[in-house]
C-alpha positions as CSV (number, residue, x, y, z in Angstrom):
1,M,-38.3,-2.9,18.8
2,K,-35.8,-4.1,21.4
3,V,-32.1,-3.3,21.2
4,L,-29.4,-4.8,23.4
5,F,-25.8,-3.6,23.5
6,V,-23.0,-6.0,24.5
7,C,-19.4,-5.5,25.6
8,L,-17.0,-7.5,27.8
9,G,-18.0,-6.4,31.3
10,N,-20.9,-3.9,30.8
11,I,-19.2,-1.0,32.6
12,C,-17.7,1.1,29.7
13,R,-18.8,0.6,26.1
14,S,-22.2,-1.1,26.3
15,P,-23.7,1.2,29.0
16,T,-22.4,4.1,27.1
17,A,-24.1,2.8,24.0
18,E,-27.3,2.3,26.0
19,G,-27.3,5.8,27.3
20,V,-26.3,7.5,24.0
21,F,-28.8,5.5,22.0
22,R,-31.6,6.1,24.5
23,H,-30.9,9.9,24.3
24,A,-30.8,9.7,20.5
25,I,-34.1,7.7,20.4
26,E,-35.7,10.3,22.6
27,Q,-34.5,13.1,20.3
28,A,-35.9,11.2,17.3
29,G,-39.3,10.9,19.0
30,L,-39.1,7.1,19.1
31,A,-38.9,6.5,22.8
32,D,-42.3,4.8,23.0
33,E,-41.3,2.4,20.2
34,V,-37.8,1.2,21.2
35,E,-36.7,-0.6,24.3
36,I,-33.0,-0.4,25.1
37,D,-30.7,-2.4,27.5
38,S,-27.0,-3.4,27.8
39,C,-25.0,-6.2,29.2
40,G,-21.6,-7.9,29.2
41,V,-20.4,-11.3,28.2
42,G,-18.6,-11.7,31.5
43,S,-19.9,-11.6,35.1
44,W,-17.1,-9.7,36.7
45,H,-19.0,-6.5,37.2
46,V,-22.6,-7.6,37.6
47,G,-24.5,-5.1,39.7
48,K,-21.9,-2.4,39.4
49,A,-22.4,1.1,38.0
50,P,-20.6,2.2,34.8
51,D,-16.9,3.1,35.1
52,A,-16.6,6.6,36.5
53,R,-14.6,7.8,33.5
54,A,-17.4,6.6,31.2
55,Q,-20.0,8.4,33.3
56,Q,-17.9,11.6,33.3
57,A,-17.4,11.6,29.5
58,A,-21.1,10.9,28.9
59,L,-22.2,13.7,31.3
60,G,-20.0,16.0,29.3
61,R,-22.4,15.3,26.4
62,G,-25.5,15.6,28.5
63,I,-26.1,11.9,29.1
64,D,-26.4,10.4,32.6
65,L,-25.3,6.8,33.0
66,S,-25.4,6.8,36.8
67,G,-28.6,4.7,37.1
68,L,-27.4,1.8,34.9
69,R,-26.1,-1.4,36.5
70,A,-24.1,-4.2,34.8
71,R,-25.6,-7.5,34.0
72,Q,-24.5,-10.6,32.1
73,L,-25.7,-11.7,28.7
74,T,-28.1,-14.7,28.7
75,E,-29.5,-17.0,26.1
76,R,-32.9,-15.5,26.8
77,D,-31.7,-12.1,25.5
78,F,-31.5,-13.6,22.0
79,I,-35.2,-14.4,22.2
80,E,-36.3,-11.2,23.8
81,F,-34.3,-8.7,21.8
82,D,-34.6,-7.9,18.0
83,Y,-31.0,-6.6,17.8
84,V,-28.1,-7.8,19.9
85,L,-25.1,-5.6,19.0
86,G,-21.6,-6.2,20.2
87,M,-18.7,-3.7,20.5
88,D,-15.9,-5.9,19.1
89,Q,-15.1,-9.2,17.4
90,D,-14.5,-11.0,20.7
91,N,-17.9,-10.0,22.0
92,L,-19.4,-11.1,18.7
93,C,-17.8,-14.5,18.9
94,A,-19.0,-15.0,22.5
95,M,-22.5,-13.8,21.4
96,H,-22.7,-16.4,18.6
97,E,-21.6,-19.2,21.0
98,L,-24.4,-18.3,23.4
99,K,-27.1,-17.6,20.8
100,P,-29.8,-20.4,20.7
101,A,-30.8,-21.9,17.4
102,N,-34.3,-20.6,17.7
103,S,-33.3,-17.0,18.0
104,R,-34.4,-14.6,15.3
105,A,-32.4,-11.7,16.6
106,H,-30.0,-9.7,14.4
107,V,-26.6,-10.4,16.0
108,G,-23.8,-8.2,14.8
109,L,-21.4,-5.3,15.5
110,F,-22.8,-2.0,16.5
111,L,-20.4,0.0,14.3
112,D,-21.8,-1.7,11.2
113,F,-24.6,0.9,11.6
114,A,-22.0,3.7,11.4
115,G,-21.2,2.6,7.8
116,T,-17.9,1.0,8.9
117,P,-18.6,-2.8,8.6
118,G,-16.4,-4.9,10.8
119,A,-15.1,-1.9,12.8
120,E,-14.8,-2.2,16.5
121,V,-15.4,0.1,19.5
122,A,-12.1,-0.2,21.2
123,D,-12.2,-0.9,24.9
124,P,-11.1,2.3,26.7
125,Y,-10.8,0.7,30.2
126,Y,-7.0,0.6,30.3
127,G,-6.4,3.9,28.6
128,G,-6.9,7.5,29.4
129,D,-9.9,9.9,29.1
130,E,-9.4,10.3,25.4
131,G,-10.4,6.7,24.8
132,F,-13.8,7.3,26.5
133,E,-14.3,10.4,24.3
134,N,-13.5,8.4,21.2
135,V,-16.0,5.7,22.3
136,L,-18.7,8.3,22.6
137,T,-18.0,9.7,19.1
138,M,-18.1,6.2,17.5
139,I,-21.3,5.4,19.4
140,E,-23.0,8.6,18.4
141,A,-22.3,7.8,14.8
142,A,-23.6,4.2,15.1
143,S,-26.7,5.4,17.0
144,A,-27.6,7.8,14.2
145,G,-27.2,5.0,11.6
146,L,-29.2,2.5,13.7
147,I,-32.0,5.0,14.1
148,Q,-32.2,5.4,10.3
149,H,-32.2,1.7,9.9
150,L,-35.0,1.2,12.5
151,K,-37.1,3.9,10.8
152,R,-36.8,2.1,7.5
153,E,-37.7,-1.2,9.2
154,R,-40.9,0.3,10.6
C-alpha cells in the first residue's frame, strides 16, 4: 500500500503528515507493508527541508522531519500511489485537476479518516507555534483512523 500526503508547498502539513504517519505505521507493525511520501501542489519550496517550526513541533512528539525534502505533485503520483490525501479543499481541487483519467487512486482529504468528513488541516505557516501543535494533533487522529482503514482493506 502506498500513501501520499499533499499540501500547498510541502514544508508544513504534508511533511508533518508523512512523519507522523510513518511513526504510527511503525508503531502498528506495518512498516514493511506501507510506503509513505509527501509533496506539494506548488513548486516554490522544491528541495527544501520542512519549516523549522514544523520540525520543532514534531520533535516535541518524538518525530524527526529533518531528512524530508519538498517535491511537487505529479500526474505519475496518481498512478503510483493508492491513496493521495490532501490537507484542505484547495489542495483537493488542484489534485483533481491533475489526476489522470486512468488513475485508480483514492483521492480525498486526510481528515476524512479522523471521522470529520470535509474537515481541513489549516495551514499554520502564517501563524504561531500553536498552529503547528494543532496540525500535529489533527494529523495524529487522522493517522490512527487511516491505519484502521488500511487494516480493514488488507
